[in-house]
C-alpha positions as CSV (number, residue, x, y, z in Angstrom):
1,M,100.4,103.9,115.6
2,R,101.6,106.7,117.0
3,F,100.8,107.2,120.7
4,S,102.2,111.1,121.3
5,S,99.7,113.4,122.3
6,C,98.8,116.7,122.3
7,F,97.3,116.7,125.9
8,V,99.1,118.9,128.3
9,I,98.7,118.2,132.0
10,H,101.1,120.4,134.0
11,S,99.5,119.7,137.3
12,P,101.1,116.4,139.7
13,R,97.3,115.8,140.7
14,L,96.4,115.9,137.5
15,Q,98.7,113.6,136.1
16,I,98.1,111.1,139.2
17,A,94.7,111.2,138.3
18,A,95.3,110.7,134.0
19,L,97.3,107.8,135.5
20,A,94.4,106.4,137.5
21,L,91.8,107.3,134.5
22,V,94.0,104.6,132.9
23,S,94.4,102.1,135.2
24,L,90.4,102.1,135.8
25,I,89.4,102.3,132.2
26,S,91.5,100.2,130.4
27,F,89.8,97.0,131.6
28,E,87.0,97.9,130.8
29,V,87.3,99.1,127.8
30,F,89.9,96.7,126.1
31,A,88.0,93.4,127.2
32,N,85.0,94.7,125.6
33,P,85.7,93.6,121.5
34,H,84.2,90.4,120.8
35,E,85.9,88.5,117.9
36,Y,84.5,86.2,114.9
37,M,86.3,84.4,112.4
38,L,84.1,83.7,109.5
39,E,84.6,80.6,107.6
40,N,86.3,82.4,104.3
41,G,88.9,83.8,106.9
42,L,87.6,87.4,107.1
43,K,88.1,88.1,110.7
44,L,85.6,90.4,112.6
45,I,86.3,92.5,115.4
46,V,83.3,94.5,116.9
47,R,83.6,97.1,119.4
48,E,80.3,97.9,121.7
49,D,80.4,102.0,122.4
50,H,76.1,103.2,122.9
51,R,76.6,106.3,123.7
52,S,75.4,107.6,120.6
53,P,73.3,105.6,117.9
54,V,76.2,105.4,115.5
55,V,78.5,103.0,114.3
56,V,82.0,102.8,112.4
57,S,82.7,100.6,110.0
58,Q,86.3,99.9,108.8
59,I,87.7,96.9,106.3
60,W,91.2,96.9,106.7
61,Y,93.5,94.8,104.0
62,K,96.3,93.2,104.7
63,A,98.8,95.2,101.8
64,G,99.9,97.9,100.9
65,S,103.2,100.2,100.1
66,V,105.4,97.9,101.5
67,D,104.2,95.1,99.2
68,E,104.7,97.0,96.2
69,L,107.8,95.9,93.5
70,N,109.8,98.5,91.3
71,G,108.1,99.5,88.4
72,T,104.1,100.1,89.9
73,T,105.0,101.7,93.1
74,G,101.6,103.7,93.7
75,I,99.8,100.5,93.0
76,A,98.1,100.4,96.3
77,H,96.9,103.6,95.8
78,V,95.7,103.7,92.6
79,L,93.3,100.7,93.7
80,E,92.2,102.8,96.6
81,H,91.1,105.1,93.7
82,M,89.8,103.0,91.7
83,M,87.7,100.9,94.0
84,F,85.6,103.8,94.2
85,K,84.3,103.4,90.4
86,G,82.0,101.1,90.5
87,T,80.6,97.5,90.1
88,E,78.1,95.4,88.1
89,K,75.6,96.6,90.4
90,V,77.0,99.5,92.0
91,S,77.8,102.4,89.3
92,G,80.5,104.4,90.0
93,G,80.5,107.3,92.5
94,E,77.2,105.4,93.6
95,F,78.8,103.9,96.4
96,S,79.7,107.2,98.7
97,K,76.3,109.0,97.5
98,Q,74.3,106.0,98.7
99,I,76.2,106.7,101.9
100,A,75.7,110.6,102.1
101,A,72.0,109.9,101.3
102,V,71.3,108.4,104.9
103,G,73.3,110.7,106.6
104,G,76.8,109.0,106.7
105,R,80.4,109.9,105.3
106,D,82.8,107.5,104.0
107,N,86.9,107.7,102.7
108,A,89.9,105.8,102.3
109,F,93.8,105.8,103.1
110,T,96.5,103.9,101.7
111,A,99.4,103.5,104.0
112,R,102.8,101.4,103.5
113,D,101.7,98.4,105.8
114,Y,97.3,98.2,104.7
115,T,94.8,99.8,103.1
116,A,91.7,100.9,104.8
117,Y,88.1,102.0,104.0
118,F,85.7,103.4,106.1
119,Q,82.0,104.5,106.6
120,Q,80.9,106.6,109.9
121,L,76.4,106.0,110.1
122,H,73.2,105.8,111.7
123,K,73.5,102.2,113.6
124,S,70.3,101.6,111.7
125,K,72.6,101.7,108.3
126,L,75.0,99.4,109.0
127,P,73.5,96.8,106.5
128,L,74.2,99.1,103.9
129,A,77.8,99.9,104.3
130,M,78.1,96.2,104.3
131,K,76.3,95.8,101.5
132,L,78.1,98.1,99.4
133,E,81.4,97.2,101.0
134,A,81.3,93.3,100.7
135,D,80.0,93.9,97.0
136,R,83.4,95.9,96.1
137,M,85.2,93.6,97.8
138,H,84.8,90.6,94.9
139,N,83.0,92.6,92.3
140,L,84.8,95.4,91.3
141,K,84.4,96.7,87.6
142,L,88.0,98.1,86.2
143,T,87.9,99.7,82.9
144,K,90.6,101.7,81.0
145,E,88.4,104.5,80.3
146,E,88.0,105.0,84.4
147,F,91.5,104.0,84.6
148,A,93.1,106.6,82.4
149,K,90.7,109.1,84.2
150,E,91.9,108.1,87.8
151,I,95.7,107.9,87.2
152,K,95.9,111.5,86.2
153,V,94.1,112.6,89.7
154,V,96.5,110.8,91.4
155,M,99.6,112.3,89.4
156,E,98.2,115.6,90.4
157,E,98.1,114.2,94.1
158,R,102.0,113.3,93.9
159,R,102.4,117.2,92.8
160,L,100.1,118.7,95.1
161,R,101.1,116.6,98.1
162,T,104.9,116.0,97.2
163,D,106.5,117.7,94.4
164,D,104.7,121.4,95.8
165,Q,105.0,120.5,99.2
166,P,109.0,121.3,100.0
167,H,109.1,119.1,103.4
168,S,107.2,116.9,102.0
169,L,109.6,116.4,99.1
170,V,112.8,116.0,101.8
171,H,110.7,113.1,103.5
172,E,110.3,111.5,100.4
173,K,114.1,111.8,99.3
174,M,115.4,111.3,103.2
175,M,113.6,108.0,103.3
176,A,115.0,106.9,99.6
177,V,118.6,107.5,101.1
178,A,117.8,106.2,105.2
179,Y,116.7,103.0,103.8
180,Q,118.8,100.9,101.9
181,S,117.1,97.6,100.5
182,H,113.7,97.9,103.0
183,P,110.7,99.0,100.8
184,Y,109.8,101.5,103.2
185,R,112.3,103.5,101.1
186,R,109.6,104.5,98.3
187,P,107.2,106.6,98.4
188,I,103.1,105.1,99.3
189,I,101.6,107.2,96.5
190,G,104.5,106.2,94.2
191,W,107.4,107.5,91.7
192,M,105.7,109.7,88.7
193,N,107.4,107.5,86.2
194,D,105.8,104.9,87.6
195,L,102.6,105.9,87.7
196,E,103.0,107.3,84.0
197,N,103.6,104.2,82.9
198,M,100.7,102.0,84.8
199,S,98.0,100.3,83.8
200,V,94.4,99.2,84.4
201,Q,96.4,95.6,84.3
202,D,98.3,96.8,87.2
203,A,95.3,97.4,89.4
204,Q,93.2,94.6,88.8
205,E,96.8,92.4,89.2
206,W,96.5,93.9,92.6
207,Y,92.9,93.8,93.6
208,D,93.1,89.8,93.0
209,R,96.4,89.4,94.7
210,W,95.4,90.6,97.5
211,Y,91.6,91.9,97.9
212,A,90.3,88.7,99.4
213,P,88.1,88.0,102.9
214,N,91.4,85.9,104.1
215,N,93.2,88.9,103.9
216,A,91.0,91.5,105.5
217,V,89.8,92.5,109.0
218,L,86.5,94.3,109.3
219,V,86.4,96.3,112.8
220,V,83.0,97.5,114.0
221,V,82.6,100.0,116.5
222,G,79.2,101.7,117.5
223,D,76.1,101.5,119.1
224,V,75.8,98.2,117.9
225,N,75.2,94.0,119.3
226,P,78.1,92.0,118.6
227,N,75.7,88.9,117.5
228,D,73.7,91.0,114.9
229,V,76.5,92.7,113.6
230,F,78.3,88.9,112.9
231,S,74.9,88.0,111.8
232,L,75.1,90.8,109.4
233,A,78.7,89.9,108.3
234,Q,77.5,86.7,107.5
235,K,74.5,87.4,105.4
236,Y,77.0,90.2,103.0
237,Y,80.9,89.0,103.5
238,G,80.1,85.2,103.8
239,K,79.5,84.1,100.6
240,I,82.4,85.4,99.3
241,K,85.0,82.9,98.7
242,S,88.1,82.6,100.1
243,R,91.5,82.8,97.4
244,P,94.8,80.9,98.1
245,L,97.1,84.0,98.9
246,L,99.9,83.3,96.7
247,S,102.0,86.8,97.4
248,L,101.3,86.5,101.2
249,A,102.6,82.7,101.5
250,F,106.0,83.4,99.2
251,R,106.5,86.8,101.1
252,K,110.1,87.2,102.6
253,P,111.6,88.5,105.4
254,Q,113.3,91.9,104.4
255,V,115.7,92.9,106.9
256,E,117.2,96.5,106.8
257,P,121.2,96.0,106.3
258,P,122.9,98.1,109.6
259,Q,123.9,101.6,108.5
260,A,127.2,102.4,108.4
261,G,128.0,105.6,109.3
262,I,126.0,109.1,108.6
263,K,124.2,110.0,105.4
264,R,123.5,113.6,104.4
265,L,121.5,115.0,101.4
266,M,120.0,118.6,100.3
267,I,117.0,118.8,98.5
268,K,116.4,122.2,96.8
269,A,113.1,123.3,96.0
270,P,110.9,126.5,96.2
271,A,110.4,127.1,99.5
272,Q,110.5,130.5,102.3
273,L,112.7,129.0,104.8
274,P,115.5,126.2,105.2
275,Y,114.5,122.9,106.5
276,L,116.5,120.1,108.8
277,V,115.7,116.3,109.4
278,M,117.4,114.2,111.3
279,G,116.3,110.0,111.1
280,Y,117.7,107.4,113.2
281,H,116.7,103.9,112.3
282,A,114.6,102.1,115.2
283,P,113.0,99.3,116.3
284,V,108.9,99.0,116.0
285,L,107.1,96.3,118.6
286,H,106.8,92.7,117.8
287,D,106.0,91.1,121.6
288,A,103.8,93.7,123.3
289,D,104.4,92.0,126.6
290,A,108.1,91.3,126.1
291,D,109.7,94.3,124.2
292,W,110.3,97.3,125.9
293,E,112.5,99.6,124.1
294,P,109.9,101.1,121.8
295,Y,108.0,102.1,124.8
296,A,110.5,103.8,125.7
297,L,111.3,105.6,122.6
298,E,107.9,106.9,122.8
299,M,108.8,108.7,126.3
300,L,111.8,109.9,124.5
301,V,109.9,111.8,122.3
302,G,107.6,113.3,125.0
303,V,110.5,113.7,126.7
304,L,111.8,116.1,123.8
305,D,108.8,117.1,121.9
306,G,105.6,116.2,124.1
307,N,104.6,120.0,125.1
308,E,105.7,123.4,125.1
309,S,108.0,123.4,127.9
310,A,109.5,120.0,126.9
311,R,113.2,120.0,126.3
312,L,113.6,120.4,122.5
313,N,111.0,123.3,122.4
314,K,112.0,125.0,126.0
315,E,115.8,124.5,125.0
316,L,116.0,125.7,121.0
317,V,112.9,127.7,120.2
318,R,112.2,129.8,123.7
319,E,115.6,130.3,125.0
320,Q,118.1,129.9,122.2
321,R,116.2,131.0,119.5
322,I,118.0,128.5,117.3
323,A,114.8,127.1,115.5
324,S,111.4,128.7,115.0
325,S,110.0,125.4,114.7
326,I,110.8,121.7,116.1
327,N,109.4,118.6,116.9
328,A,110.3,114.8,117.1
329,D,108.5,111.8,116.1
330,Y,108.6,107.9,115.8
331,D,106.2,105.5,115.0
332,S,106.5,102.4,117.3
333,T,104.3,99.9,114.5
334,G,104.5,98.3,111.5
335,R,105.7,95.6,109.6
336,G,109.2,96.9,108.7
337,P,111.6,99.1,111.1
338,S,110.5,102.5,112.0
339,M,112.9,105.5,112.2
340,F,113.1,108.0,115.3
341,F,113.3,111.8,113.8
342,L,114.1,114.9,114.8
343,N,113.3,118.1,112.3
344,G,113.1,122.1,112.2
345,T,113.2,125.7,111.0
346,P,115.9,127.6,112.1
347,S,115.0,130.6,113.4
348,E,115.7,133.2,110.9
349,G,119.3,134.3,110.7
350,K,120.3,130.9,112.0
351,S,121.6,127.9,109.8
352,V,120.5,124.5,110.1
353,E,124.0,124.0,110.6
354,E,124.0,125.3,113.7
355,L,120.1,123.7,114.6
356,E,121.6,120.4,113.7
357,T,124.6,121.3,116.6
358,A,121.9,122.8,118.7
359,L,119.5,119.4,118.3
360,H,122.9,117.0,118.9
361,S,123.5,119.0,121.9
362,E,120.1,118.6,123.4
363,V,120.6,114.9,122.8
364,Q,124.2,114.8,124.2
365,K,122.5,116.3,127.5
366,L,119.5,114.1,127.7
367,I,122.4,110.9,127.9
368,R,124.7,112.1,129.7
369,D,122.1,113.7,132.7
370,G,119.5,111.6,132.1
371,V,116.0,112.4,132.7
372,T,114.2,113.1,135.9
373,E,111.4,111.4,138.0
374,E,109.3,114.4,137.8
375,E,109.9,115.1,133.8
376,L,108.8,111.5,133.2
377,A,105.6,111.0,135.2
378,R,104.9,114.6,133.6
379,V,105.5,113.0,130.2
380,K,103.3,109.5,131.1
381,A,100.6,111.3,132.2
382,Q,100.7,113.1,128.9
383,V,101.4,110.5,126.7
384,V,99.3,107.8,128.1
385,S,96.2,110.0,129.0
386,G,96.3,111.2,125.3
387,H,95.8,107.8,124.2
388,V,92.7,107.0,126.3
389,F,91.3,109.7,125.2
390,Q,91.2,108.8,121.7
391,L,88.6,106.5,123.2
392,D,86.2,109.2,123.2
393,S,86.3,109.1,119.9
394,M,84.5,105.5,117.8
395,F,86.6,106.3,115.1
396,Y,89.7,106.1,116.6
397,Q,88.8,103.3,118.7
398,A,88.3,101.7,115.3
399,M,91.7,102.7,113.9
400,Q,93.4,101.3,117.2
401,I,92.0,97.8,116.4
402,G,92.8,97.8,112.6
403,Q,96.2,99.1,112.8
404,L,97.6,96.8,115.2
405,E,95.6,93.9,113.7
406,S,97.3,95.1,110.5
407,V,100.8,94.8,111.3
408,G,100.9,91.5,113.0
409,L,100.1,92.7,116.7
410,S,96.4,92.3,118.3
411,Y,93.6,94.6,119.6
412,R,94.1,92.3,122.3
413,D,97.8,94.1,123.1
414,L,96.1,97.1,124.0
415,D,95.9,97.2,127.4
416,T,99.1,95.4,127.4
417,I,100.5,99.0,125.9
418,I,99.0,101.3,128.1
419,K,100.8,99.4,131.2
420,K,104.2,98.6,129.3
421,L,104.2,102.7,128.7
422,Q,103.4,103.3,132.5
423,A,105.7,101.2,133.2
424,V,109.0,102.6,131.4
425,T,112.0,103.9,133.9
426,A,113.8,107.0,133.2
427,E,116.9,104.8,133.0
428,Q,115.9,103.2,130.0
429,V,114.8,106.7,128.4
430,R,118.7,107.2,128.9
431,D,119.5,103.6,127.1
432,V,117.4,104.2,124.1
433,A,119.0,107.7,123.7
434,I,122.2,106.0,123.9
435,K,122.2,103.1,122.1
436,Y,119.6,104.4,118.5
437,L,120.3,108.5,118.6
438,I,124.1,107.5,117.2
439,E,125.6,109.2,114.0
440,D,126.3,105.6,112.5
441,S,122.6,105.0,111.9
442,L,121.7,109.2,111.0
443,T,120.4,110.2,108.1
444,V,120.2,114.2,107.7
445,A,118.4,115.8,105.2
446,T,118.3,119.4,104.5
447,L,116.4,122.1,102.2
448,D,117.9,124.3,100.6
449,P,114.9,127.1,99.4
450,Q,114.4,128.5,95.8
451,P,112.7,131.1,94.6
452,L,108.7,130.0,95.1
453,V,107.2,129.5,91.7
454,Q,103.1,129.4,91.6
455,R,101.0,127.0,89.9
456,S,97.4,126.1,89.8
457,S,96.2,122.6,90.9
458,I,92.9,120.3,91.8
459,T,92.3,118.6,94.9
460,P,92.4,115.2,95.2
461,P,89.6,113.5,96.5
462,R,90.9,110.4,98.7
463,G,93.3,110.0,101.3
464,L,97.0,109.0,101.5
465,Q,98.5,107.9,105.2
466,H,102.1,108.6,105.5
């Protein structure tokens, strides 16, 4: 879950107003959700938002690419595609047609830690969404014929989104090197060889292993009455039997061994410009109240790359003109360890080596001189207000809840997260830079651009979250 934001607030008065807005809004907003537990283990979280007669329904399964094994990488995403191929009651493609017929929209996405399916539609049509989603939770019909068609779509999606996208290819190969043993080293979409040798039985086994009410969270946000939503969930999901989650019971801790020196790799791929990615191993949020480093790392992202006047863009793009684009990124939540990224494209006439040197220089400058209180106040206003402004969207309200619940945190942590972000000090930002932006935990990947090759491809129908 990323808390960095594109909202830019330059005025000190607006900064103060934004933080005041957070303190006033957070208690009302985050106290709202209602939690229920069905007898079969399905967790239901309902958040009321009566601004318009709309509802968002999301079902989150706590299984993603992190749970896959070598030989079947990509199976979580493949099954996501197959979930739209029909049940005994609903024929293939009919699910989306029925949602569209009532003016709604639906889709799905696969991530490292979870797989989610959603519908957004008029509040009166929530029973339809629940009926259809509950049906495919336990009645999915998988056939060799449909699988043979859909696996080709997934392979083309891999070509389109990774093999033919040089930046994506660099990130994929970098992750495979940066992580020595943790399953985050494998791509969400899977290795092509695994996709080529995948069978419908692999999909069936994944479905049987993970798709159960006691491994899912249902999140509903919108113009609804929580008790009415609970009654609907009981009606449609309540009759689905829970299943022993043997794979869940035997999950073992997967700790990434400490890196013992800088790693480097070069990727040759058709592209117009070179590209640089620097990734440092970093922690994720485990205890929203006790942890502080992930919050400081979020603020560090904002200091380096929170807006056009942030350090990297100001120094390396506008003033020194070493880079044509620059970016910092960090994801503070996950079931596994995270990484802190610095990446960019060198300006014409500049090399990736010069850009890397300049990035190291900016990191050392921050460590040496620290962060000013004024700078941190500006970043806090941007990061925190951007996080709150996401509440304007019912969909992202549900996303916040679902993501936290799926990685072992709680929707109740949302208010704590806001407060902890506000409490980060300038010294803490400097401390995490000193501790984590070190060469011994660094992986550097560079793109060596090759002549461009044109090819045609089809557009994949489903989502993939990286």
